[in-house]
C-alpha positions as CSV (number, residue, x, y, z in Angstrom):
1,M,15.2,-33.2,-4.6
2,T,18.2,-35.1,-5.4
3,V,18.0,-39.1,-6.2
4,A,19.7,-40.2,-2.9
5,S,17.1,-37.6,-1.0
6,E,14.5,-39.4,-2.8
7,Q,15.6,-43.0,-1.6
8,H,16.2,-42.2,1.8
9,G,12.3,-40.1,2.2
10,L,14.2,-37.0,2.6
11,E,12.2,-33.6,1.4
12,A,14.4,-30.8,0.1
13,P,14.8,-27.6,2.5
14,M,12.2,-25.2,1.5
15,P,14.1,-21.8,0.1
16,N,14.4,-18.9,2.5
17,A,13.1,-15.9,1.5
18,T,15.6,-13.9,3.3
19,V,18.8,-16.4,2.4
20,G,21.3,-13.9,0.7
21,L,20.1,-11.0,1.9
22,D,22.2,-8.2,3.7
23,P,20.9,-7.8,7.3
24,A,19.8,-4.3,6.6
25,E,17.4,-5.7,4.0
26,V,16.1,-8.4,6.6
27,A,15.9,-6.0,9.6
28,K,13.6,-4.0,7.2
29,L,11.5,-7.1,5.9
30,R,10.9,-7.9,9.6
31,A,9.7,-4.6,10.6
32,A,7.4,-4.3,7.6
33,R,5.7,-7.9,8.3
34,R,5.5,-6.3,12.4
35,E,4.0,-3.3,11.1
36,R,1.3,-5.1,8.6
37,V,0.5,-7.5,11.5
38,G,0.4,-4.7,14.1
39,R,-1.5,-2.4,11.8
40,W,-4.8,-4.9,12.4
41,L,-4.0,-6.6,15.6
42,L,-3.3,-3.8,18.2
43,P,-6.7,-2.1,17.3
44,V,-8.3,-5.3,17.8
45,V,-7.0,-6.0,21.0
46,I,-7.4,-2.3,22.3
47,L,-11.2,-3.3,21.1
48,A,-11.4,-6.3,23.2
49,L,-9.8,-5.0,26.6
50,S,-12.4,-2.0,25.9
51,V,-15.2,-4.7,25.9
52,V,-14.1,-6.5,29.0
53,L,-13.3,-3.5,30.6
54,W,-17.1,-2.0,29.8
55,D,-18.4,-5.8,31.2
56,R,-16.4,-5.4,34.2
57,V,-17.4,-2.3,35.2
58,C,-21.2,-3.1,34.9
59,V,-20.3,-6.2,36.9
60,W,-18.1,-4.2,39.7
61,N,-20.6,-1.2,40.1
62,E,-23.7,-3.1,39.9
63,I,-25.3,-0.9,37.0
64,P,-28.5,-1.7,36.2
65,H,-29.1,-2.9,32.4
66,Y,-31.8,-0.1,31.7
67,I,-28.9,2.3,32.3
68,V,-25.5,0.9,30.6
69,P,-26.2,-2.8,29.4
70,R,-23.3,-5.4,29.0
71,P,-22.0,-6.2,26.0
72,G,-23.5,-9.6,26.4
73,L,-27.2,-8.1,26.4
74,V,-26.3,-5.6,23.4
75,L,-25.2,-8.4,21.4
76,E,-28.7,-10.8,22.5
77,A,-30.5,-7.7,21.4
78,L,-28.3,-7.3,18.2
79,I,-29.5,-11.1,17.3
80,A,-33.1,-11.0,19.0
81,D,-34.0,-7.7,17.3
82,W,-32.6,-8.2,14.1
83,P,-35.5,-8.2,11.8
84,I,-36.5,-4.6,12.8
85,L,-32.7,-3.6,13.1
86,S,-32.0,-4.6,10.0
87,V,-35.0,-3.0,8.1
88,A,-34.1,0.1,10.0
89,L,-30.3,0.2,9.0
90,L,-31.7,-0.7,5.1
91,N,-33.6,2.7,5.4
92,T,-30.8,4.5,6.7
93,L,-28.6,3.1,3.9
94,K,-30.9,4.4,1.2
95,I,-30.6,7.6,2.5
96,T,-27.2,7.6,3.3
97,F,-25.6,6.3,-0.1
98,G,-28.4,8.0,-2.2
99,A,-27.3,11.2,-0.6
100,L,-23.6,10.4,-1.4
101,F,-24.7,9.4,-5.1
102,I,-26.2,13.2,-5.6
103,A,-23.5,14.8,-3.6
104,T,-20.7,12.8,-5.7
105,V,-22.2,13.7,-9.1
106,G,-23.5,17.3,-8.6
107,G,-20.1,18.0,-6.9
108,L,-18.2,17.0,-9.5
109,A,-20.0,18.4,-12.1
110,L,-20.1,21.9,-10.5
111,A,-16.6,22.0,-9.3
112,V,-15.5,21.4,-13.0
113,L,-18.4,24.0,-14.2
114,F,-16.2,26.4,-11.6
115,T,-12.7,25.7,-13.3
116,Q,-14.1,26.4,-17.0
117,S,-15.8,29.8,-15.9
118,K,-14.2,31.8,-12.9
119,W,-17.4,34.2,-13.0
120,I,-19.5,30.8,-12.3
121,E,-17.5,29.9,-9.3
122,I,-17.6,33.5,-8.1
123,S,-21.0,33.6,-8.1
124,F,-22.0,30.4,-6.5
125,F,-19.0,29.2,-4.6
126,P,-20.5,31.3,-2.1
127,F,-23.6,29.6,-1.5
128,A,-22.3,26.6,-1.2
129,V,-20.4,28.1,1.8
130,I,-23.0,29.2,3.2
131,L,-24.9,25.3,3.1
132,Q,-21.9,24.5,4.7
133,V,-21.6,26.4,7.7
134,T,-25.1,26.4,8.6
135,P,-26.0,23.5,10.9
136,I,-28.0,21.2,9.4
137,I,-30.0,20.8,12.8
138,A,-31.2,24.5,12.3
139,I,-32.5,24.1,8.7
140,A,-33.5,20.4,8.8
141,P,-37.2,21.3,10.4
142,L,-37.8,24.2,8.0
143,I,-36.9,21.7,4.9
144,F,-39.6,18.8,6.3
145,I,-42.1,22.0,6.6
146,Y,-41.5,22.9,2.6
147,V,-41.3,19.3,1.4
148,D,-43.9,17.0,1.5
149,S,-42.0,13.9,1.4
150,V,-40.2,12.9,4.3
151,Q,-37.8,10.2,2.3
152,A,-36.8,13.3,-0.1
153,G,-36.8,15.8,3.2
154,L,-34.0,13.4,4.9
155,L,-32.1,12.8,1.1
156,I,-32.1,17.0,0.7
157,C,-30.4,17.0,4.6
158,A,-28.0,13.8,3.9
159,W,-27.0,15.5,0.5
160,I,-26.1,18.8,2.3
161,V,-23.7,17.6,4.3
162,A,-21.9,15.8,2.6
163,F,-22.1,17.9,-1.1
164,F,-19.4,20.7,0.2
165,P,-16.4,18.3,0.6
166,V,-16.7,17.0,-2.7
167,L,-17.2,20.5,-4.3
168,S,-14.5,22.1,-2.5
169,N,-12.0,19.4,-2.7
170,T,-12.5,18.8,-6.1
171,T,-12.2,22.1,-7.2
172,L,-8.9,22.5,-5.4
173,G,-7.5,19.7,-6.8
174,L,-8.5,21.2,-10.6
175,N,-7.3,24.3,-9.9
176,S,-4.1,22.7,-8.9
177,A,-2.7,21.2,-12.2
178,D,0.7,22.4,-12.7
179,H,0.9,25.6,-14.4
180,N,3.9,24.5,-16.9
181,L,2.3,21.5,-17.9
182,R,-1.3,23.9,-18.7
183,S,0.8,26.1,-20.4
184,L,2.5,23.3,-22.6
185,F,-0.8,22.2,-23.9
186,A,-2.1,25.6,-24.6
187,L,1.3,25.6,-26.5
188,Y,0.3,22.7,-28.7
189,G,-3.2,24.0,-29.3
190,A,-4.6,21.5,-26.7
191,T,-8.9,22.7,-26.3
192,R,-10.2,23.4,-22.8
193,W,-11.5,20.1,-23.2
194,Q,-8.7,18.4,-23.7
195,T,-6.8,20.1,-21.1
196,L,-9.7,19.3,-18.5
197,R,-9.7,15.4,-19.9
198,Y,-6.1,14.4,-19.8
199,L,-4.7,16.9,-17.6
200,R,-6.9,18.7,-14.8
201,L,-8.7,15.7,-14.1
202,P,-6.2,13.2,-13.5
203,A,-4.4,16.3,-10.9
204,A,-7.7,16.1,-9.3
205,M,-7.8,12.9,-8.8
206,P,-6.2,12.2,-5.1
207,Y,-8.6,15.7,-4.0
208,F,-11.6,14.5,-5.6
209,L,-11.3,11.3,-3.7
210,G,-10.1,12.9,-0.1
211,G,-13.6,14.5,-0.4
212,L,-15.8,11.5,-1.3
213,R,-13.9,9.6,1.8
214,I,-14.7,12.7,3.7
215,A,-18.4,13.0,2.3
216,G,-18.7,8.9,2.6
217,G,-18.9,9.5,6.5
218,L,-20.8,12.7,6.6
219,S,-23.8,11.4,4.5
220,L,-24.5,9.2,7.1
221,I,-24.2,11.5,10.1
222,G,-26.2,13.9,7.7
223,A,-29.1,10.7,7.2
224,I,-29.2,9.8,11.0
225,V,-29.8,13.6,12.1
226,A,-32.1,14.2,9.6
227,E,-33.9,10.9,11.1
228,F,-33.7,12.3,14.6
229,V,-35.3,16.0,13.3
230,A,-38.2,14.1,11.3
231,G,-39.2,11.6,13.9
232,S,-40.5,9.4,11.7
233,A,-42.1,5.9,12.6
234,G,-43.3,3.3,10.4
235,S,-42.0,1.2,7.6
236,G,-39.8,3.6,6.6
237,S,-37.9,4.7,9.4
238,G,-34.0,4.3,10.1
239,L,-32.1,3.3,13.1
240,A,-32.1,7.3,14.5
241,N,-35.8,6.0,14.7
242,Q,-35.0,3.2,16.8
243,I,-32.7,5.3,18.9
244,L,-35.5,7.3,20.1
245,E,-37.9,4.3,20.1
246,A,-35.7,2.5,22.7
247,S,-34.8,5.9,25.1
248,Y,-38.5,6.3,25.5
249,R,-39.0,2.3,26.8
250,L,-35.5,2.1,28.7
251,N,-34.9,-0.5,26.1
252,M,-30.8,0.2,26.4
253,P,-29.8,-2.9,24.9
254,R,-31.7,-2.4,21.7
255,M,-30.2,1.3,21.7
256,F,-26.6,0.3,22.3
257,A,-27.2,-2.1,19.2
258,A,-28.2,0.3,16.9
259,L,-25.5,2.6,17.9
260,L,-23.4,-0.5,17.4
261,L,-25.2,-0.8,13.8
262,I,-24.4,2.7,13.2
263,S,-20.9,3.0,14.0
264,V,-20.1,-0.4,12.3
265,T,-21.3,1.1,9.2
266,G,-19.7,4.3,9.2
267,I,-16.6,2.4,9.7
268,L,-17.3,0.3,6.3
269,I,-17.9,3.2,4.5
270,F,-14.6,4.6,5.4
271,L,-13.2,1.1,4.6
272,V,-14.5,1.3,1.1
273,M,-13.4,4.6,0.1
274,N,-10.0,4.1,1.1
275,L,-9.8,0.8,-1.0
276,I,-11.2,2.6,-3.8
277,S,-8.5,5.2,-3.3
278,H,-6.0,2.8,-3.0
279,L,-7.1,1.1,-6.4
280,L,-7.5,4.5,-8.2
281,L,-4.0,5.8,-6.9
282,R,-1.8,2.8,-6.3
283,S,-0.2,2.6,-9.7
284,W,0.6,6.1,-10.2
285,H,0.5,8.9,-7.5
286,E,2.7,9.5,-4.7
287,S,0.3,9.2,-1.8
288,A,0.1,5.4,-2.7
289,L,3.4,4.3,-4.1
290,K,5.0,2.1,-1.7
291,R,8.6,3.6,-1.0
292,E,11.7,1.7,0.9
293,H,12.5,3.1,3.6
């Protein structure tokens, strides 16, 4: 700001970020800005239009609330029944994150073991495939027959669903380390564990995080399916039991509110997993590096 501008009460103009840039660069910046805004704005607009259409269809066709409730009734039920739904949500989250933690630790440890011994992989990997391809809805009743604790049965069911993506993706990543680099490590006399720590584990990180993103959603699905099969009620019941109870009583607003909580929980788990993946990979991996178009 100059002395003359100070005397006349004038402010110096703010610098423009696009001043001095090539027109093509300015166009790229604007396109990137529109993309960032659109990435969040468009889904929100579509969601809002869907809710409005849902409400109008219920009004135009005079659909009773015990068949399809209007969005306002669902929101009212969510607020009114929050003390019940929040406890159920907490119980479901305990099973979900407990199964995800066990699947992550167990899948990572077993994948490392597979890479250290081909015979162990040949011996045990087919059984992991069998667990993956067998529908959990079919084996869940057997689990609840043989396991005394309902909570332990729910945890086992959710773990079975979430375990294989972590195991298979991590195993693939550990085996995908560059063979030339592995030969270089061997040439310099690196031990097996040094190769694992400094080469194979970093190479497997994107694969592991990809499996973790899949397992996050599957653990929630496994917990809900297991709760449906168990049909447990009481203080330890989850959102699936609230859906069943609401359907028996034709309390559709509460049922839709429980479904909404499940959907929002799944979205939040996915976003958190994406954030973790971005934070761990953004500084070095090709999938997370920003590139100029």
